[in-house]
C-alpha positions in Angstrom: -11.4 -14.9 58.1 -9.0 -16.2 55.3 -6.9 -19.1 55.4 -7.5 -23.1 55.4 -10.2 -23.1 58.0 -12.3 -20.8 56.0 -12.5 -23.2 52.9 -15.9 -24.7 51.7 -16.2 -28.5 51.2 -16.6 -27.4 47.2 -13.6 -25.5 47.2 -10.1 -26.7 46.7 -7.1 -25.6 48.6 -4.5 -23.3 46.8 -2.5 -25.2 44.5 -4.7 -28.4 44.5 -6.1 -29.9 41.1 -9.8 -30.4 40.9 -8.9 -33.4 38.8 -5.6 -34.8 40.2 -5.3 -38.0 38.1 -6.2 -35.8 34.8 -6.2 -37.3 31.4 -4.1 -40.4 31.2 -0.9 -40.1 29.7 -0.7 -41.1 26.0 -4.4 -40.8 25.8 -6.2 -39.0 22.7 -8.4 -36.1 22.5 -11.6 -36.6 20.5 -10.4 -34.2 17.6 -7.1 -36.1 17.3 -9.4 -39.4 16.9 -11.6 -37.8 14.4 -8.9 -36.5 12.0 -7.4 -39.9 12.1 -10.6 -41.6 10.9 -11.2 -38.8 8.5 -7.8 -39.2 6.9 -8.2 -43.2 6.4 -8.0 -44.0 2.8 -10.0 -46.7 0.9 -10.8 -47.6 -2.9 -14.2 -46.1 -3.4 -16.4 -45.4 -6.4 -16.4 -41.5 -6.7 -20.0 -40.7 -6.8 -19.3 -37.6 -9.3 -16.9 -39.2 -11.6 -18.0 -42.6 -11.4 -14.5 -43.8 -11.4 -12.9 -46.3 -8.6 -10.3 -44.0 -6.7 -8.3 -44.0 -3.3 -10.7 -41.5 -1.3 -10.4 -40.4 2.2 -13.5 -40.5 4.4 -13.4 -37.0 4.4 -13.4 -36.9 0.6 -16.3 -39.5 0.6 -18.3 -37.1 2.9 -17.6 -34.2 0.9 -18.4 -35.9 -2.5 -21.9 -37.1 -0.9 -22.5 -33.5 0.1 -21.6 -32.4 -3.3 -23.9 -35.0 -4.8 -26.8 -34.0 -2.6 -26.3 -30.3 -3.6 -26.3 -31.0 -7.3 -29.9 -32.7 -7.0 -31.2 -29.5 -5.5 -30.6 -30.1 -1.8 -30.2 -26.3 -0.7 -28.9 -27.1 2.8 -26.2 -29.2 1.3 -25.1 -26.4 -1.4 -25.2 -23.9 1.8 -23.0 -26.2 3.7 -20.6 -26.5 0.9 -20.5 -22.7 0.3 -20.0 -22.5 4.1 -17.1 -24.6 4.0 -15.6 -23.1 0.8 -15.9 -19.4 1.8 -17.1 -19.0 5.6 -20.5 -18.4 6.5 -21.7 -15.2 6.1 -21.8 -12.6 8.7 -24.9 -10.4 9.5 -23.8 -7.0 8.7 -25.3 -3.5 9.5 -25.1 -0.4 7.1 -24.5 2.3 9.1 -24.3 4.8 6.2 -27.8 4.3 5.8 -30.7 6.8 6.7 -33.5 4.2 6.6 -33.1 3.8 10.1 -34.6 7.5 11.0 -31.6 8.6 12.8 -29.2 11.5 11.2 -25.8 10.1 12.2 -24.3 13.8 11.0 -26.7 15.3 13.5 -26.2 12.7 16.1 -22.2 13.1 16.0 -22.6 17.0 16.3 -25.0 16.6 19.4 -22.4 14.3 21.0 -19.5 16.5 20.4 -21.6 19.4 22.0 -22.2 17.3 25.0 -18.5 16.4 25.3 -17.8 20.0 25.9 
């Protein structure tokens, strides 16, 4: 039996929000707050050039990771490369015969079965 009488305790009535007050007006989400702080600039010594510069927090973090990568930290290097080029995607070469399947033969068999 459908209708308001059939609503369970954990369900909401049609058109009723599960969070009626919602996020307060003017509140910021986490990414907005993080972006604000990463863009904050301060005078700091560049760990690569050794010079005093105006650097954002994001610049300082990136330079710190770069400095670690230069000392041989492979994980830091990987993080930089992933940021620059994107992370490597796993690929499968379907043109290989190393898997023990003759794909031409498989395609022919599929065509015959489709008829």
